[in-house]
C-alpha positions in Angstrom: 109.0 117.7 86.7 109.2 114.4 84.8 107.2 114.9 81.6 103.6 115.8 82.3 102.3 115.7 85.8 99.4 113.2 85.4 97.2 111.2 87.7 97.3 107.4 87.8 94.1 105.5 87.5 93.1 106.4 91.0 95.5 104.0 92.6 99.1 105.1 92.9 99.4 107.0 96.2 100.4 110.3 94.8 97.4 110.2 92.5 95.1 109.6 95.4 96.6 112.4 97.5 96.6 115.0 94.7 92.9 115.4 95.2 93.7 117.3 98.4 97.0 118.9 97.5 96.1 120.4 94.2 94.2 123.1 96.1 90.6 123.3 97.2 89.4 126.5 95.7 89.2 125.1 92.2 88.9 121.5 93.4 91.0 120.3 90.5 92.1 116.7 90.0 95.4 116.1 88.2 95.3 115.5 84.4 95.0 111.9 83.2 97.0 109.9 80.7 96.8 106.3 79.4 100.5 105.8 79.4 101.6 103.8 82.5 105.1 105.3 82.7 103.7 108.8 82.8 101.1 107.8 85.3 103.7 106.3 87.5 105.8 109.4 87.1 103.2 111.3 89.1 104.5 109.7 92.2 108.1 110.5 91.3 107.4 114.1 90.4 106.2 115.4 93.8 108.8 117.7 95.1 110.5 116.7 98.3 110.9 119.5 100.9 112.5 118.6 104.2 111.3 121.8 105.7 108.0 120.3 106.9 107.2 122.0 110.2 109.1 120.2 112.9 108.3 119.5 116.5 111.0 120.0 119.1 114.1 117.9 118.2 114.1 114.4 119.7 117.1 112.2 120.3 118.1 110.1 117.3 117.2 106.9 119.0 113.6 108.2 119.7 113.2 109.2 116.1 114.2 105.8 114.9 111.8 104.1 117.3 108.9 106.4 116.1 109.7 105.5 112.5 109.3 101.8 113.3 105.9 102.3 114.9 103.0 100.5 113.1 100.2 103.0 112.3 97.9 100.5 110.6 97.6 96.9 109.5 96.0 95.7 106.3 95.0 92.0 106.3 97.9 91.4 108.7 100.5 93.5 106.8 102.0 96.6 108.5 102.1 100.2 107.5 104.8 102.0 109.5 105.2 105.6 110.6 108.3 105.7 108.4 106.1 104.9 105.3 103.9 107.9 106.3 106.8 110.2 107.0 108.4 109.5 103.6 105.3 110.5 101.8 104.6 113.5 104.0 108.2 114.8 103.4 107.6 114.7 99.7 104.9 117.3 99.9 106.8 119.6 102.3 105.7 123.2 102.3 102.7 122.4 100.1 100.9 121.4 103.2 100.0 124.2 105.7 101.0 123.3 109.2 97.5 123.3 110.5 96.5 120.8 107.8 99.2 118.3 108.6 97.0 116.0 110.7 94.3 115.9 108.0 96.9 115.2 105.3 98.6 112.6 107.5 95.2 110.8 107.8 94.8 110.9 104.0 98.3 109.5 103.6 97.5 106.6 105.8 94.3 105.9 103.9 96.2 106.1 100.7 98.8 103.7 101.9 96.1 101.3 103.0 94.5 101.5 99.5 97.9 100.9 97.9 98.6 98.0 100.1 95.2 96.4 99.2 96.0 96.8 95.5 99.4 95.2 95.9 97.8 92.3 97.8 95.2 91.9 95.0 97.9 91.9 92.3 99.8 89.3 94.2 96.8 87.1 95.0 95.5 87.3 91.5 99.0 86.3 90.1 99.1 89.2 87.7 102.6 89.2 86.3 104.6 92.1 84.7 107.8 91.2 83.0 111.1 93.0 83.4 111.0 93.9 79.8 107.6 95.7 80.3 109.0 97.6 83.2 112.1 98.6 81.3 110.0 99.8 78.4 108.1 102.2 80.7 111.3 103.3 82.4 112.7 104.2 79.0 109.6 106.3 78.2 110.3 108.3 81.4 113.9 108.6 80.5 112.9 110.0 77.1 110.6 112.5 78.8 113.6 113.7 80.9 115.8 114.1 77.8 113.1 116.2 76.1 112.7 118.5 79.1 115.0 121.5 78.9 114.7 122.1 82.6 116.2 118.6 83.3 119.1 118.8 80.8 122.0 116.6 81.7 120.3 114.8 84.6 119.7 111.1 84.8 116.4 109.5 85.8 117.9 108.4 89.1 119.1 112.0 89.8 115.7 113.5 89.1 114.0 110.9 91.3 116.3 111.5 94.1 115.9 115.3 93.9 112.1 114.7 94.3 112.3 112.4 97.3 111.8 109.2 95.3 113.9 106.4 93.9 114.1 104.0 91.0 112.6 101.3 93.2 109.6 103.5 94.0 109.1 104.2 90.3 109.4 100.6 89.4 106.8 99.7 92.0 104.4 102.3 90.6 104.9 101.0 87.1 104.2 97.4 88.2 101.0 98.6 89.9 99.8 100.6 86.9 100.6 97.9 84.3 99.1 95.1 86.5 95.9 97.1 86.9 95.7 97.9 83.2 96.0 94.2 82.4 93.2 93.3 84.9 90.8 96.2 84.3 91.2 96.5 80.6 90.8 92.9 79.6 87.1 93.1 78.8 86.9 96.7 77.5 86.5 96.3 73.8 85.9 98.8 71.0 82.1 98.2 71.2 82.0 99.3 74.8 84.3 102.2 74.2 82.2 103.5 71.3 78.9 103.1 73.3 80.4 105.2 76.1 81.6 107.8 73.6 78.1 108.1 72.1 76.6 108.6 75.6 79.2 111.0 76.9 80.4 113.2 74.0 80.4 116.3 76.1 83.2 114.8 78.3 85.5 114.8 75.3 84.5 117.6 72.9 85.6 120.4 75.1 82.2 121.4 76.5 82.6 123.4 79.7 80.3 124.3 82.5 80.6 127.3 84.7 79.3 126.6 88.2 79.0 128.0 91.7 78.8 125.9 94.8 78.3 126.0 98.5 80.3 123.6 100.6 80.0 122.1 104.1 83.5 120.9 104.7 83.7 117.4 106.3 87.4 116.7 106.0 88.1 117.0 109.7 84.9 115.3 110.8 85.6 111.9 112.4 82.2 110.6 113.7 78.9 109.6 112.0 77.1 112.1 114.2 79.3 115.0 112.8 78.7 113.8 109.2 75.0 113.6 109.8 74.9 117.1 111.1 76.9 118.3 108.1 74.3 116.6 105.8 71.4 118.3 107.6 73.2 121.6 107.3 73.6 121.4 103.6 70.0 120.3 103.2 68.8 123.4 105.2 71.0 125.6 102.9 69.4 124.0 99.9 66.0 124.8 101.3 67.0 128.4 101.6 68.1 128.5 98.0 65.0 126.7 96.8 62.9 129.3 98.7 64.3 132.0 96.4 67.3 133.4 98.2 70.2 134.5 96.0 72.7 131.6 95.6 75.7 133.9 95.7 74.6 135.6 98.9 73.9 132.2 100.5 77.3 131.0 99.5 78.9 134.0 101.1 77.0 133.3 104.3 77.5 129.6 104.6 80.1 128.1 102.3 83.4 126.7 103.8 85.2 127.1 100.4 87.4 130.1 99.7 85.3 130.6 96.6 82.5 132.0 98.8 84.1 135.4 98.4 83.1 135.2 94.8 79.6 133.9 95.6 80.8 130.3 95.2 81.9 130.8 91.6 84.4 128.2 90.3 84.6 129.5 86.7 84.6 127.1 83.8 85.7 123.5 83.9 85.5 120.4 81.6 83.7 117.2 82.3 86.9 115.2 82.9 90.2 115.9 84.5 89.6 119.1 86.5 87.0 118.5 89.2 86.6 115.5 91.4 84.3 113.0 89.7 81.2 113.2 91.8 81.2 117.0 91.5 81.8 117.0 87.8 79.1 114.4 87.2 76.6 116.3 89.1 77.4 119.6 87.4 77.2 118.2 83.9 73.8 116.8 84.7 72.4 120.3 85.3 71.0 122.9 82.9 71.8 126.6 83.3 70.1 127.9 86.4 69.5 124.5 88.0 70.7 123.7 91.5 71.7 120.2 92.5 70.7 118.1 95.5 73.5 117.7 98.0 76.6 116.0 96.5 79.2 114.2 98.5 82.9 114.4 97.5 86.2 114.0 99.5 85.8 117.6 100.5 82.3 117.4 102.0 78.8 118.1 101.0 78.0 120.6 98.1 75.1 122.1 96.4 76.0 123.2 92.8 74.4 125.8 90.5 75.3 125.8 86.8 75.5 129.4 85.6 76.7 129.0 82.0 77.5 126.4 79.4 80.2 126.8 76.8 79.7 124.2 74.0 82.6 122.3 72.6 83.7 121.3 69.1 83.1 118.2 67.1 85.5 115.4 68.1 86.3 112.2 66.3 86.0 108.9 68.1 89.5 107.7 67.1 91.1 110.8 68.7 89.7 110.1 72.1 89.5 106.3 72.1 92.4 105.8 74.4 91.2 108.5 76.8 87.8 106.8 77.0 89.4 103.4 77.7 91.4 105.1 80.5 88.2 106.6 82.0 86.4 103.2 81.9 89.3 101.6 83.7 89.2 104.3 86.3 85.6 103.6 87.0 86.3 99.9 87.3 89.2 100.7 89.6 87.0 102.6 92.0 84.6 99.6 92.1 87.5 97.3 92.8 88.8 99.5 95.6 85.4 99.6 97.2 85.1 95.8 97.1 88.6 95.4 98.5 87.9 97.8 101.4 84.7 96.1 102.2 86.4 92.7 102.5 89.6 93.8 104.2 90.6 93.6 107.8 92.0 97.0 108.6 93.2 98.1 112.0 94.4 101.6 112.8 96.9 101.8 115.6 96.9 104.7 118.0 
């Protein structure tokens, strides 16, 4: 690994995909950092494994043709099968064979988002200097030197061993730095302090213990299927509201492996462990309360908080940078939504 495995501000592709690949039972997002080089290193740190389950061998010419196939266009710019294959190969055995179609779809969606961000940076004329890029590269190099497991290896060697390259890392750095310049320009100390005062439990170590029931929608493709899933979770909520034991209902209906434990997900903090809609809903509940249906990338949930573990006092200056990062993440999600709404996206079959 290169330094700490951390998630970019919701943009760099590996950060987007980690929501799925970090494992569903605990639904953990990767940890966050405000340092662009470490955020970009997330993309470089995913291990390549060329042992992705293979179909029957095809002739080299056919493989080459497949790699050139266009799988989607974004405002007229192509995403190729080769782009998808390169990312899928990085994850290797982390993806069960039966989940490859689902993950492939997520990869395509992630590449579409990445393409939109790159187009936005270009059109907005946001510039990152070579000196800024080298500064971040040097931070990653220092991380490698301080990692005993990577002793004697260069940055280029580490990247290659993880299925990446120096060009990929530079591209991720440019994206991260450009977004920070755009998203952080109007986030001042006053806004950061106000957010801190309203959300102290996100930074003082306060934890919730919660159980949930999930209707998994990841393989659903039509509005009709999604509507049925929403109706199902509403009916499950009605059963819980009528007095049925939450754990027993979870064992009966939930699509999450946690159902074997009555839906229990143990303790988690407000930031950095659960996907945001789930964490926000859980931290709005008191002990014993059950949420209305909550939509996340996994599907529809109902959540019950079973215990609250209070945190410690925290000083504003100690978490100021983390708060700025969180505010930029929120703005990034708004930006992505706006870009997706305006974009002309075509999926090729």
